[in-house]
C-alpha positions as CSV (number, residue, x, y, z in Angstrom):
1,M,-8.3,58.1,57.8
2,A,-11.7,59.7,58.5
3,I,-12.8,63.3,58.1
4,S,-15.2,65.0,60.7
5,R,-16.4,68.4,61.5
6,G,-15.8,70.1,64.8
7,S,-18.8,70.2,67.2
8,D,-18.2,73.7,68.5
9,G,-17.4,75.3,65.2
10,P,-19.8,77.3,63.3
11,A,-21.7,76.0,60.5
12,G,-19.7,75.9,57.3
13,S,-16.4,75.7,59.3
14,A,-13.7,73.7,57.6
15,P,-13.5,70.0,58.3
16,V,-10.8,68.7,60.6
17,L,-9.1,65.5,60.7
18,S,-10.0,63.2,63.6
19,R,-6.9,61.7,65.1
20,H,-8.8,58.7,66.5
21,A,-10.1,57.9,63.0
22,L,-6.6,57.1,61.8
23,R,-6.1,53.5,61.2
24,P,-2.9,51.8,60.2
25,V,-2.9,50.8,56.7
26,A,-2.8,47.0,56.4
27,E,0.3,45.6,55.0
28,T,0.0,44.6,51.4
29,P,-0.3,40.9,51.3
30,A,2.4,39.0,49.5
31,E,1.6,38.2,45.9
32,L,-0.3,35.0,45.6
33,E,1.8,32.3,43.9
34,V,-0.1,31.2,40.8
35,E,1.0,27.9,39.3
36,V,1.0,28.2,35.6
37,S,1.0,24.9,33.9
38,P,2.9,24.6,30.6
39,P,0.9,24.4,27.4
40,P,-0.1,20.8,26.6
41,R,2.1,19.1,24.2
42,P,0.5,18.2,20.9
43,S,-0.5,14.6,20.5
44,P,1.6,12.6,18.1
45,S,-1.6,11.6,16.3
46,L,-2.4,15.2,15.5
47,A,-1.3,16.7,12.2
48,A,1.1,19.5,12.1
49,P,-0.1,22.9,10.8
50,G,-0.6,22.8,7.1
51,T,-1.0,19.0,6.9
52,S,-4.1,17.0,6.6
53,S,-5.1,14.0,8.8
54,S,-4.8,11.7,5.8
55,Q,-1.2,12.7,5.4
56,V,-0.5,11.7,9.0
57,A,-2.5,8.5,8.9
58,A,-1.0,7.3,5.6
59,D,2.7,6.6,5.7
60,P,4.2,8.2,2.6
61,G,6.6,5.5,3.0
62,T,10.3,5.0,3.3
63,F,10.9,3.1,0.1
64,W,13.7,0.9,1.4
65,N,11.8,-1.0,4.0
66,L,12.0,-4.8,3.9
67,P,8.8,-5.6,2.0
68,N,9.6,-3.0,-0.7
69,T,13.1,-4.3,-1.0
70,I,11.8,-7.8,-1.7
71,T,9.4,-6.4,-4.3
72,A,12.3,-4.6,-6.0
73,L,14.4,-7.8,-6.0
74,R,11.5,-9.6,-7.6
75,A,11.3,-7.0,-10.4
76,A,15.1,-7.4,-10.8
77,V,14.5,-11.0,-11.9
78,V,12.9,-9.7,-15.1
79,P,16.2,-8.9,-16.9
80,V,17.6,-12.2,-15.7
81,L,14.9,-14.1,-17.5
82,L,15.9,-12.4,-20.7
83,L,19.1,-14.3,-20.5
84,Y,17.3,-17.6,-20.7
85,P,17.9,-18.1,-24.5
86,L,21.7,-18.0,-23.7
87,V,21.5,-21.0,-21.4
88,P,18.8,-23.3,-22.9
89,G,20.4,-26.5,-21.6
90,E,19.1,-28.6,-18.7
91,T,21.3,-26.9,-16.1
92,G,20.4,-23.4,-17.3
93,S,16.7,-24.3,-17.5
94,T,16.8,-25.7,-13.9
95,V,18.5,-22.5,-12.6
96,M,16.0,-20.2,-14.4
97,A,13.1,-22.2,-13.1
98,W,14.2,-22.0,-9.5
99,I,14.9,-18.3,-9.8
100,F,11.4,-17.8,-11.0
101,I,9.9,-20.0,-8.3
102,V,11.7,-18.1,-5.5
103,A,10.6,-14.8,-7.0
104,A,7.0,-16.0,-7.2
105,V,7.0,-17.2,-3.6
106,S,8.5,-13.8,-2.5
107,D,5.2,-12.2,-3.5
108,L,3.5,-14.0,-0.6
109,V,6.4,-13.1,1.8
110,D,6.5,-9.3,1.1
111,G,2.7,-8.9,1.4
112,W,2.7,-10.8,4.7
113,L,5.6,-8.7,6.1
114,A,4.0,-5.4,5.0
115,R,0.7,-6.2,6.7
116,R,2.3,-7.7,9.8
117,G,4.8,-4.9,10.3
118,K,2.4,-2.1,9.2
119,Q,4.8,-1.1,6.5
120,V,2.3,-0.8,3.7
121,T,3.3,2.2,1.5
122,H,1.9,3.9,-1.5
123,I,4.9,2.9,-3.7
124,G,4.7,-0.7,-2.4
125,V,1.0,-1.0,-3.4
126,L,1.9,0.2,-6.9
127,L,5.1,-1.9,-7.4
128,D,3.9,-5.2,-6.0
129,P,1.3,-6.1,-8.7
130,L,3.5,-4.5,-11.4
131,A,6.4,-6.7,-10.5
132,D,4.2,-9.8,-10.6
133,K,2.8,-8.9,-14.0
134,L,6.2,-8.1,-15.5
135,L,7.7,-11.4,-14.2
136,V,5.0,-13.6,-15.6
137,S,4.7,-11.7,-18.9
138,T,8.4,-11.7,-19.5
139,A,8.7,-15.4,-18.8
140,L,5.9,-16.3,-21.2
141,I,7.2,-14.1,-24.0
142,V,10.7,-15.6,-23.6
143,L,9.4,-19.1,-23.6
144,L,7.4,-18.4,-26.7
145,A,10.4,-16.9,-28.5
146,M,12.5,-19.9,-27.6
147,G,9.9,-22.3,-29.2
148,R,9.3,-24.0,-25.8
149,M,5.5,-23.8,-26.5
150,P,3.6,-24.8,-29.6
151,E,2.9,-21.7,-31.6
152,W,-0.5,-22.7,-32.9
153,W,-2.2,-22.0,-29.6
154,A,0.4,-20.8,-27.2
155,T,0.6,-17.5,-28.9
156,A,-3.1,-16.9,-28.4
157,A,-2.7,-18.0,-24.7
158,V,0.2,-15.5,-24.1
159,V,-1.7,-12.7,-25.8
160,T,-4.8,-13.4,-23.8
161,I,-2.9,-13.5,-20.5
162,V,-0.8,-10.4,-21.1
163,G,-3.8,-8.5,-22.5
164,R,-5.9,-9.4,-19.6
165,E,-3.3,-8.2,-17.1
166,L,-3.1,-4.8,-18.9
167,A,-6.9,-4.5,-19.1
168,V,-7.5,-5.3,-15.4
169,T,-4.7,-2.9,-14.4
170,G,-6.3,-0.1,-16.4
171,L,-9.7,-1.0,-15.0
172,R,-8.4,-0.7,-11.5
173,G,-7.0,2.7,-12.3
174,I,-10.3,3.9,-13.7
175,A,-12.3,2.5,-10.8
176,S,-9.9,4.1,-8.3
177,A,-10.3,7.5,-9.9
178,G,-14.1,7.1,-9.6
179,G,-14.0,6.1,-5.9
180,Q,-14.4,2.3,-6.5
181,I,-12.0,-0.4,-5.3
182,V,-11.6,-3.5,-7.5
183,G,-10.1,-6.0,-5.1
184,A,-8.5,-9.3,-5.9
185,S,-11.1,-12.1,-6.3
186,S,-10.7,-15.7,-5.3
187,L,-10.9,-16.6,-9.0
188,G,-8.1,-14.2,-9.8
189,K,-5.9,-15.7,-7.0
190,L,-6.5,-19.2,-8.4
191,K,-5.5,-17.9,-11.8
192,T,-2.2,-16.5,-10.4
193,V,-1.4,-19.8,-8.7
194,T,-2.0,-21.9,-11.8
195,Q,-0.2,-19.4,-14.0
196,N,2.9,-19.5,-11.8
197,I,2.9,-23.4,-11.8
198,A,2.6,-23.4,-15.6
199,V,5.5,-20.9,-16.1
200,G,7.7,-22.7,-13.5
201,A,7.2,-26.1,-15.1
202,L,7.7,-24.7,-18.7
203,L,11.0,-23.1,-17.5
204,F,12.2,-26.5,-16.2
205,H,11.3,-28.0,-19.7
206,Y,13.2,-31.2,-19.1
207,E,12.0,-34.0,-16.9
208,T,12.2,-32.9,-13.3
209,L,11.5,-35.1,-10.2
210,D,10.5,-37.9,-12.6
211,L,7.7,-35.7,-14.0
212,P,7.3,-34.5,-17.6
213,A,7.8,-30.8,-16.7
214,H,6.9,-29.6,-20.2
215,T,3.6,-31.5,-20.4
216,V,2.7,-30.4,-16.8
217,G,3.4,-26.8,-17.8
218,M,1.2,-27.0,-20.9
219,V,-1.7,-28.4,-19.0
220,F,-1.5,-25.7,-16.3
221,L,-1.1,-23.0,-19.0
222,F,-4.4,-24.2,-20.6
223,I,-6.1,-24.0,-17.2
224,A,-4.5,-20.6,-16.4
225,T,-5.8,-19.3,-19.8
226,A,-9.3,-20.4,-19.0
227,L,-9.1,-18.8,-15.6
228,T,-7.7,-15.7,-17.0
229,I,-10.7,-15.2,-19.3
230,A,-13.2,-16.0,-16.5
231,S,-11.6,-13.8,-13.9
232,G,-11.2,-10.9,-16.3
233,Y,-14.9,-11.1,-17.2
234,R,-15.7,-11.2,-13.5
235,Y,-13.7,-8.0,-12.8
236,F,-15.4,-6.1,-15.6
237,A,-18.8,-7.4,-14.7
238,D,-18.4,-6.4,-11.0
239,Y,-17.2,-2.9,-12.1
240,F,-20.2,-2.2,-14.4
241,R,-22.6,-3.7,-11.9
242,G,-21.3,-1.2,-9.3
243,L,-21.7,1.6,-11.8
244,A,-25.3,0.6,-12.4
245,R,-26.0,0.5,-8.6
246,D,-24.6,4.0,-8.2
247,A,-26.7,5.3,-11.0
248,A,-29.9,3.8,-9.6
249,R,-29.4,5.6,-6.3
């Protein structure tokens, strides 16, 4: 609506409304429809509030997955080996030897399953080497207590093997706390193989498959002891060499 002044009126006369200046008010347009998209869903790979990315990436681990169950069963063989002195005959020796062999082979199986199925957990990484060390150490101590090995040097061999396992386990803990990783070396893996062959043959004790099991076991125990010393030295040398490199930087 426009306001105009009359042409004949005196100056300063009041303004009048011009009828012709009236215009119809345009209808208010309908509200525009605005499509509001829902907020994006969080990606499954993103951490929830209050959690770090490492907590999401690393599976805290359901303990009772298949690899960890196999590891637990291997550890359960340890108390079974303590019953060996109660069944020292040929049949009992054969049964104990096969139980040990199956447990030793399961170490390869659970590791393969954990890597293949992406089921590596923190508790599994801890228990796997612990179960291996307990299995071998228990078998050697029981054999020594039963007199299945000559005391004059077997005692030194058992002390060397068990002591080395404890020392390397402690070294790995110290290295991990300092940000270093002490992985398994090829020499250490060879030591494990010869060690398991020695223990298995000594558990058979009696002639097996037309082979003198006891003699075969003693030979491999000697080899395993030598590899135990060499691989233990290698682990410690690599660790201190890494410390020297870090200090030189």
